[in-house]
DRENDO-1510 file (C-alpha; in Angstrom, 1 decimal, always signed):
<recs>
REC; n; res; u; v; w
REC; 1; MET; +34.7; +15.5; +20.4 .
REC; 2; ASN; +34.5; +12.6; +17.8 .
REC; 3; ARG; +31.6; +14.5; +16.1 .
REC; 4; LEU; +33.5; +17.8; +16.0 .
REC; 5; PRO; +34.0; +18.7; +12.3 .
REC; 6; ILE; +37.6; +18.8; +11.0 .
REC; 7; SER; +37.2; +22.5; +10.3 .
REC; 8; LYS; +36.4; +23.2; +13.9 .
REC; 9; LYS; +39.3; +21.1; +15.1 .
REC; 10; VAL; +41.6; +23.0; +12.8 .
REC; 11; ALA; +40.2; +26.3; +14.1 .
REC; 12; VAL; +40.8; +25.2; +17.7 .
REC; 13; ILE; +44.4; +24.0; +17.2 .
REC; 14; SER; +45.2; +27.1; +15.1 .
REC; 15; ALA; +44.1; +29.4; +17.9 .
REC; 16; LEU; +46.0; +27.4; +20.5 .
REC; 17; VAL; +49.4; +27.4; +18.6 .
REC; 18; GLU; +49.1; +31.1; +18.0 .
REC; 19; GLY; +48.9; +31.9; +21.7 .
REC; 20; CYS; +45.2; +32.0; +22.6 .
REC; 21; SER; +44.1; +30.7; +25.9 .
REC; 22; VAL; +41.6; +27.9; +26.2 .
REC; 23; ARG; +38.8; +30.3; +27.1 .
REC; 24; SER; +39.5; +32.8; +24.3 .
REC; 25; THR; +39.7; +29.8; +21.9 .
REC; 26; SER; +36.3; +28.8; +23.1 .
REC; 27; ARG; +34.9; +32.2; +22.5 .
REC; 28; LEU; +36.5; +32.5; +19.0 .
REC; 29; THR; +35.4; +29.0; +17.8 .
REC; 30; GLY; +32.2; +28.4; +19.7 .
REC; 31; VAL; +33.7; +25.0; +20.9 .
REC; 32; ALA; +33.2; +24.1; +24.6 .
REC; 33; LYS; +36.1; +24.4; +27.0 .
REC; 34; GLY; +36.0; +20.7; +27.9 .
REC; 35; THR; +36.0; +19.7; +24.2 .
REC; 36; ILE; +39.0; +21.9; +23.6 .
REC; 37; LEU; +40.9; +20.3; +26.5 .
REC; 38; ARG; +40.1; +16.8; +25.2 .
REC; 39; LEU; +41.2; +17.8; +21.7 .
REC; 40; LEU; +44.4; +19.3; +23.2 .
REC; 41; ALA; +45.2; +16.1; +25.0 .
REC; 42; GLN; +44.5; +13.9; +21.9 .
REC; 43; VAL; +46.5; +16.1; +19.5 .
REC; 44; GLY; +49.3; +16.8; +22.0 .
REC; 45; ALA; +49.9; +13.1; +22.7 .
REC; 46; ALA; +49.9; +12.4; +18.9 .
REC; 47; CYS; +52.5; +15.2; +18.4 .
REC; 48; ALA; +54.7; +13.8; +21.1 .
REC; 49; ARG; +54.7; +10.3; +19.6 .
REC; 50; TYR; +55.3; +11.5; +16.1 .
REC; 51; GLN; +58.3; +13.7; +17.0 .
REC; 52; ASP; +59.8; +11.0; +19.2 .
REC; 53; GLU; +59.9; +8.8; +16.2 .
REC; 54; ALA; +60.7; +11.4; +13.5 .
REC; 55; ILE; +63.5; +13.4; +15.2 .
REC; 56; ARG; +66.2; +10.8; +15.0 .
REC; 57; ASN; +69.7; +10.5; +13.5 .
REC; 58; VAL; +69.9; +14.2; +13.0 .
REC; 59; ALA; +73.2; +15.5; +11.6 .
REC; 60; ALA; +73.5; +18.4; +14.1 .
REC; 61; LYS; +76.6; +20.6; +14.5 .
REC; 62; ARG; +76.0; +23.2; +17.2 .
REC; 63; ILE; +73.4; +22.8; +19.9 .
REC; 64; GLN; +72.3; +25.3; +22.5 .
REC; 65; ILE; +70.2; +24.3; +25.5 .
REC; 66; ASP; +68.4; +26.1; +28.3 .
REC; 67; GLU; +65.6; +25.7; +30.7 .
REC; 68; ILE; +62.5; +27.9; +30.9 .
REC; 69; TRP; +60.4; +28.4; +34.1 .
REC; 70; SER; +56.6; +28.0; +34.4 .
REC; 71; PHE; +54.3; +26.6; +37.0 .
REC; 72; VAL; +51.3; +24.3; +37.3 .
REC; 73; GLY; +48.4; +24.9; +39.6 .
REC; 74; ALA; +50.2; +27.5; +41.8 .
REC; 75; LYS; +53.6; +29.1; +42.2 .
REC; 76; GLN; +55.8; +27.1; +44.4 .
REC; 77; LYS; +55.5; +29.6; +47.3 .
REC; 78; ASN; +51.7; +29.2; +47.2 .
REC; 79; VAL; +51.5; +25.4; +47.1 .
REC; 80; THR; +49.5; +24.0; +50.0 .
REC; 81; THR; +49.0; +20.5; +51.3 .
REC; 82; GLU; +45.5; +20.5; +49.9 .
REC; 83; ASN; +46.3; +21.4; +46.3 .
REC; 84; ALA; +49.5; +19.3; +46.3 .
REC; 85; ALA; +47.3; +16.2; +47.1 .
REC; 86; ARG; +45.4; +16.7; +43.8 .
REC; 87; GLY; +48.5; +16.1; +41.7 .
REC; 88; ALA; +51.8; +17.7; +40.5 .
REC; 89; VAL; +51.7; +21.4; +41.3 .
REC; 90; GLY; +54.3; +24.2; +41.7 .
REC; 91; ASP; +57.3; +25.3; +39.7 .
REC; 92; VAL; +58.1; +23.3; +36.6 .
REC; 93; TRP; +61.0; +23.7; +34.1 .
REC; 94; THR; +61.1; +22.9; +30.5 .
REC; 95; PHE; +64.5; +21.9; +29.2 .
REC; 96; VAL; +64.9; +22.7; +25.5 .
REC; 97; ALA; +67.7; +21.9; +22.9 .
REC; 98; ILE; +67.9; +23.8; +19.6 .
REC; 99; GLU; +70.2; +23.2; +16.7 .
REC; 100; ALA; +71.8; +26.6; +15.8 .
REC; 101; GLN; +71.9; +26.1; +12.0 .
REC; 102; THR; +68.5; +24.5; +11.3 .
REC; 103; LYS; +66.7; +26.0; +14.3 .
REC; 104; LEU; +65.2; +22.5; +14.9 .
REC; 105; VAL; +64.1; +21.8; +18.5 .
REC; 106; LEU; +65.6; +18.3; +18.9 .
REC; 107; SER; +64.4; +17.5; +22.4 .
REC; 108; TRP; +62.6; +18.9; +25.4 .
REC; 109; LEU; +61.8; +17.6; +28.9 .
REC; 110; ILE; +59.4; +18.9; +31.5 .
REC; 111; GLY; +60.5; +18.4; +35.1 .
REC; 112; LEU; +62.5; +19.9; +38.0 .
REC; 113; ARG; +65.6; +22.1; +37.6 .
REC; 114; ASP; +68.0; +19.5; +38.9 .
REC; 115; ALA; +70.8; +17.2; +37.8 .
REC; 116; GLY; +68.5; +14.2; +37.5 .
REC; 117; CYS; +66.1; +15.9; +34.9 .
REC; 118; ALA; +69.1; +17.5; +33.2 .
REC; 119; THR; +70.8; +14.1; +32.7 .
REC; 120; ASP; +67.6; +12.5; +31.4 .
REC; 121; PHE; +67.1; +15.4; +29.0 .
REC; 122; LEU; +70.7; +15.3; +27.7 .
REC; 123; ARG; +70.6; +11.5; +27.3 .
REC; 124; ASP; +67.5; +11.8; +25.2 .
REC; 125; MET; +69.1; +14.5; +23.1 .
REC; 126; SER; +72.3; +12.5; +22.6 .
REC; 127; GLU; +70.2; +9.6; +21.1 .
REC; 128; ARG; +68.7; +11.9; +18.5 .
REC; 129; ILE; +72.0; +13.1; +16.8 .
REC; 130; SER; +74.3; +11.2; +14.5 .
REC; 131; ASN; +77.7; +12.9; +15.1 .
REC; 132; ARG; +79.9; +14.8; +17.5 .
REC; 133; ILE; +78.5; +18.3; +18.3 .
REC; 134; GLN; +79.5; +21.5; +19.9 .
REC; 135; LEU; +77.2; +22.3; +22.9 .
REC; 136; THR; +76.7; +25.5; +24.8 .
REC; 137; THR; +74.8; +25.9; +28.1 .
REC; 138; ASP; +74.4; +28.5; +30.7 .
REC; 139; GLY; +76.5; +28.4; +33.9 .
REC; 140; HIS; +74.2; +26.2; +35.9 .
REC; 141; LYS; +76.3; +23.6; +37.8 .
REC; 142; MET; +73.8; +20.7; +37.1 .
REC; 143; TYR; +75.0; +20.6; +33.5 .
REC; 144; LEU; +78.6; +19.7; +34.5 .
REC; 145; THR; +77.7; +16.2; +35.6 .
REC; 146; ALA; +74.7; +15.8; +33.2 .
REC; 147; VAL; +76.8; +16.5; +30.0 .
REC; 148; GLU; +79.5; +14.1; +31.2 .
REC; 149; ASP; +76.9; +11.4; +32.0 .
REC; 150; ALA; +75.2; +11.8; +28.6 .
REC; 151; PHE; +78.2; +12.2; +26.3 .
REC; 152; GLY; +81.3; +11.2; +28.2 .
REC; 153; GLY; +84.3; +12.9; +26.4 .
REC; 154; ASP; +82.8; +12.7; +22.9 .
REC; 155; ILE; +81.7; +16.4; +22.8 .
REC; 156; ASP; +83.0; +19.9; +22.4 .
REC; 157; TYR; +81.3; +21.7; +25.3 .
REC; 158; ALA; +81.4; +25.2; +26.7 .
REC; 159; MET; +79.5; +27.1; +29.3 .
REC; 160; LEU; +78.5; +30.7; +28.8 .
REC; 161; VAL; +78.3; +32.4; +32.2 .
REC; 162; LYS; +76.4; +35.8; +32.3 .
REC; 163; LEU; +77.4; +38.5; +34.8 .
REC; 164; TYR; +74.7; +40.6; +36.2 .
REC; 165; GLY; +74.9; +44.0; +37.9 .
REC; 166; ALA; +72.9; +45.1; +41.0 .
REC; 167; SER; +69.3; +46.3; +40.3 .
REC; 168; GLY; +68.9; +50.0; +40.1 .
REC; 169; GLU; +66.8; +52.0; +42.6 .
REC; 170; THR; +64.5; +53.2; +39.8 .
REC; 171; GLU; +63.7; +49.7; +38.5 .
REC; 172; THR; +60.5; +47.9; +39.4 .
REC; 173; ARG; +60.5; +44.6; +41.2 .
REC; 174; TYR; +59.7; +42.9; +37.9 .
REC; 175; SER; +62.7; +44.4; +36.0 .
REC; 176; PRO; +65.5; +41.9; +35.4 .
REC; 177; ALA; +69.0; +42.7; +36.6 .
REC; 178; LYS; +71.2; +44.2; +33.9 .
REC; 179; CYS; +73.6; +41.9; +32.2 .
REC; 180; ILE; +77.0; +43.6; +32.2 .
REC; 181; GLY; +79.0; +40.9; +30.5 .
REC; 182; CYS; +79.6; +37.2; +30.1 .
REC; 183; THR; +82.5; +34.7; +30.2 .
REC; 184; SER; +83.1; +31.6; +28.2 .
REC; 185; ASN; +84.4; +28.5; +29.9 .
REC; 186; ASP; +85.6; +25.5; +27.9 .
REC; 187; ILE; +84.5; +22.4; +29.8 .
REC; 188; ALA; +85.3; +19.5; +27.3 .
REC; 189; GLY; +86.8; +19.0; +23.9 .
REC; 190; ASN; +87.7; +21.9; +21.7 .
REC; 191; PRO; +84.7; +24.2; +21.3 .
REC; 192; ASP; +85.0; +26.9; +18.7 .
REC; 193; PRO; +84.9; +30.2; +20.6 .
REC; 194; ARG; +83.0; +31.9; +17.7 .
REC; 195; HIS; +80.0; +29.7; +18.3 .
REC; 196; VAL; +79.8; +29.7; +22.1 .
REC; 197; SER; +76.4; +31.3; +22.3 .
REC; 198; THR; +73.0; +30.9; +23.8 .
REC; 199; SER; +71.3; +33.5; +21.6 .
REC; 200; TYR; +69.1; +31.1; +19.6 .
REC; 201; ILE; +67.8; +29.2; +22.6 .
REC; 202; GLU; +67.0; +32.4; +24.4 .
REC; 203; ARG; +65.1; +33.6; +21.4 .
REC; 204; GLN; +63.3; +30.3; +21.4 .
REC; 205; ASN; +62.3; +30.9; +25.0 .
REC; 206; LEU; +60.7; +34.2; +23.9 .
REC; 207; THR; +58.8; +32.3; +21.1 .
REC; 208; MET; +57.5; +29.9; +23.7 .
REC; 209; ARG; +56.2; +32.6; +25.9 .
REC; 210; MET; +54.6; +34.4; +23.0 .
REC; 211; ASN; +52.9; +31.4; +21.5 .
REC; 212; MET; +51.8; +29.4; +24.5 .
REC; 213; ARG; +49.5; +31.3; +26.8 .
REC; 214; ARG; +50.4; +29.0; +29.7 .
REC; 215; PHE; +53.9; +30.5; +29.6 .
REC; 216; THR; +52.9; +34.1; +29.7 .
REC; 217; ARG; +54.3; +35.9; +32.7 .
REC; 218; LEU; +52.3; +38.0; +35.2 .
REC; 219; THR; +48.8; +36.7; +34.1 .
REC; 220; ASN; +46.3; +34.2; +35.4 .
REC; 221; ALA; +46.9; +32.0; +32.4 .
REC; 222; PHE; +48.6; +28.9; +33.7 .
REC; 223; SER; +48.3; +25.2; +33.4 .
REC; 224; LYS; +46.0; +23.6; +36.0 .
REC; 225; LYS; +47.2; +20.1; +35.2 .
REC; 226; ILE; +50.7; +18.9; +34.4 .
REC; 227; GLU; +49.3; +16.6; +31.7 .
REC; 228; ASN; +47.8; +19.6; +29.8 .
REC; 229; HIS; +51.0; +21.5; +30.2 .
REC; 230; ALA; +52.9; +18.7; +28.5 .
REC; 231; HIS; +50.4; +18.3; +25.7 .
REC; 232; SER; +50.6; +22.0; +25.0 .
REC; 233; VAL; +54.4; +21.9; +24.8 .
REC; 234; ALA; +54.4; +18.9; +22.4 .
REC; 235; MET; +51.8; +20.5; +20.1 .
REC; 236; PHE; +53.7; +23.8; +20.1 .
REC; 237; TYR; +56.9; +22.1; +19.0 .
REC; 238; MET; +55.1; +20.1; +16.4 .
REC; 239; HIS; +53.8; +23.3; +14.9 .
REC; 240; TYR; +57.2; +25.1; +15.3 .
REC; 241; ASN; +59.3; +22.3; +13.8 .
REC; 242; PHE; +57.0; +21.2; +11.0 .
REC; 243; ALA; +54.4; +23.8; +10.2 .
REC; 244; ARG; +55.8; +27.2; +10.9 .
REC; 245; VAL; +58.1; +28.7; +8.2 .
REC; 246; HIS; +61.1; +30.2; +9.9 .
REC; 247; GLN; +61.6; +33.9; +8.9 .
REC; 248; THR; +65.3; +33.5; +8.2 .
REC; 249; LEU; +65.4; +30.0; +6.8 .
REC; 250; ARG; +62.2; +30.5; +4.6 .
REC; 251; VAL; +61.4; +26.8; +5.3 .
REC; 252; THR; +60.5; +25.0; +8.5 .
REC; 253; PRO; +63.2; +23.8; +10.8 .
REC; 254; ALA; +62.3; +20.2; +10.0 .
REC; 255; MET; +62.7; +20.8; +6.3 .
REC; 256; GLU; +66.1; +22.5; +6.9 .
REC; 257; ALA; +67.2; +19.5; +8.9 .
REC; 258; GLY; +66.0; +17.0; +6.2 .
REC; 259; ILE; +63.4; +15.2; +8.2 .
REC; 260; ALA; +60.4; +16.7; +6.4 .
REC; 261; HIS; +59.8; +17.6; +2.7 .
REC; 262; HIS; +57.0; +20.1; +2.9 .
REC; 263; VAL; +55.4; +22.7; +5.2 .
REC; 264; TRP; +52.8; +20.9; +7.3 .
REC; 265; SER; +49.3; +22.2; +7.5 .
REC; 266; ILE; +47.2; +22.3; +10.7 .
REC; 267; GLU; +45.0; +19.6; +9.1 .
REC; 268; GLU; +47.9; +17.3; +8.9 .
REC; 269; ILE; +48.8; +17.9; +12.5 .
REC; 270; VAL; +45.2; +17.1; +13.5 .
REC; 271; ALA; +45.3; +14.0; +11.3 .
REC; 272; LEU; +48.1; +12.6; +13.5 .
REC; 273; THR; +45.3; +11.5; +15.8 .
REC; 274; GLU; +44.3; +8.9; +13.1 .
REC; 275; PRO; +46.6; +5.8; +13.6 .
REC; 276; ALA; +47.1; +5.1; +9.9 .
REC; 277; SER; +48.4; +8.6; +9.2 .
REC; 278; ALA; +51.0; +9.0; +11.9 .
REC; 279; LEU; +54.0; +8.2; +9.7 .
REC; 280; GLN; +52.7; +9.0; +6.3 .
REC; 281; ALA; +52.5; +12.8; +6.4 .
REC; 282; ALA; +56.2; +13.7; +6.4 .
</recs>
């Protein structure tokens, strides 16, 4: 991989962040699958390090969070003792926090859908903002204790609870239940009811599924290792935050948030793997 030309590295990363699978990227670029996975690990780790350092002291106002399901190795119902012995397998959840005005993804965490991971995620998010925020989550009970543990009373927090009707007889087994309404519950502080919403984070979930092949539903495209899953997520958010111009903002989320001054290129993202360049590109 060290002898791989920069043009090939850029072609590989460009294909991956646009939703191509590892095998299709190999066919498109002529780079071996193993080389692609090693490059993914190298660039993904560099992207995680850079964003951990760069996304700090953000003057956020309204944050929405949610968790998105995926799996590694096998779906939870298909996990056996044999494949469990090879490493982390089964259902995994990615917690994501997005700032409603800048569309910046402040923090994410890959883990279980439980109070422990939710608390770790929210504590990390709280360390990246510089002021009091308004927070909206869905109605999952784990957030009640997690938000209190992370913020105490220094937050305006509301839950948006969606109400679903029964599935119709004509729907297929993959059709979601119809949402028939939602209720807003103020949990802490004084949240503005006009901004109690999860629309932006739910749209971000769709962007994830469209641009990371590992998150596509009802296919055989899934992560075989939790490490590659994490590298893929870190690289995706580096591209989303710093290199992808938002259609509404007309700049990248990082530029809108004031933590970057230009639209990053794929070459710059690849260059993060060089130690001297890690903090110079912004």
